[in-house]
N, C-alpha and C positions, 0 to 999 in steps of 0.2 A: 504492501499500497504506499503511496505517495502522504508528505507531508501535507498537514493543512495549508492552503493557499486562499489568501483575503479574495472573495468573490463580489460580493457587493455588499452596502449599507443595508441593515434592515429596515429603517425609515423609507430608501428605494425603493420595496417588495413589499406593500401593502396585503394586509389579511385575504386572502380572496383569489392573489394574484399569482403569474407567474413569470418568470422571464428567462431569454439565453442567453449565457455567459461563455465562455470559453476559459476553460483550464489547461495549462500547456497543449492548446492545439483542439481539444477536444471539445466540443457541445455539448455545453449541460442546461435542463430545464431544473430552474430552482424556483420553489414552488411553497407558499406560506400559505398553510389553510387549517383551521381547528387549533389553534395559536402555536403550530409547529413549522418548520422548516423543512422542507426535503429537498434532496440532488438527485435527478435522474437523468440517463442518457439522451439528449434532447431528439434522438431520432429514431422514431418510431420504425416498430420491423416487420412492419407488412410493408409499409409505402415507402418508409425515408424522407418523411418528412417532419418538420420541428414540431413537436412536443407541446414546445412551451405557448404553440399558437392556441393552443386545445382547450376545453372546458375543466373546469377544476369543478367537482363533486364531494365534498368530505375530503377522502384521502384515495380518490380516485381521478387519474388526468386523461382524458378523452382525445382521444387524437380529430383534427377537426375536417380530417379530409374522409375519412371510411369509419369512424367510429368505434375504433378500437382503443378499449378501456384498459388502463393497466393503473394497480394498487401503487401507490407511492412507497409503502412502506418495504415490498418483497420486489416490486417491479414484472411481477407475473400479470400478464393478463387474465382477463376474467371472461373472455369468450371471443370470438372470432368477429374480424377475419385475423388479425392478429395469434398468434399460436407460439412464438418464441419472447420473452421475459425482457425487459431491460435491466440493464444495469442502474443499482442504488448506490449511491455515496455516501460516506459518512459528513454529518456535518456539526458544526459548531458554534453557536453564537458566542460572541464575545464583547463585553462591553455591557452599556446600559445607556435607557433612554437614546435621543439621537445619535450616539454614537456606538450604538451596538453594528457590530461587523459581522453577517456570515461568512464562515471561513470553510470550505470543500477539500476532502482529500479523495481522490482518484483510488477506487480499487484495483 
């Protein structure tokens, strides 16, 4: 596993939103939902499009193109058309208030 790398500030990722970031050249979707921050590979395993542009429903991220849904905790798809999981990456939030920073480690 890689070391944790600063990805973005928590203030720039409001609750219920997702953003695409790059870490070491890898596209990562960072999602803030249900009071937690998740980081997963940003590419849908079915259609190779950005998942950060999809819909968030609890701890599920839905691909905007064909509706594949992925569990943000495990990366597993919940049904077709995707059949392969996405990678889930460790996240830590350091600092408090407006100074809180989201850090991600690639797995």
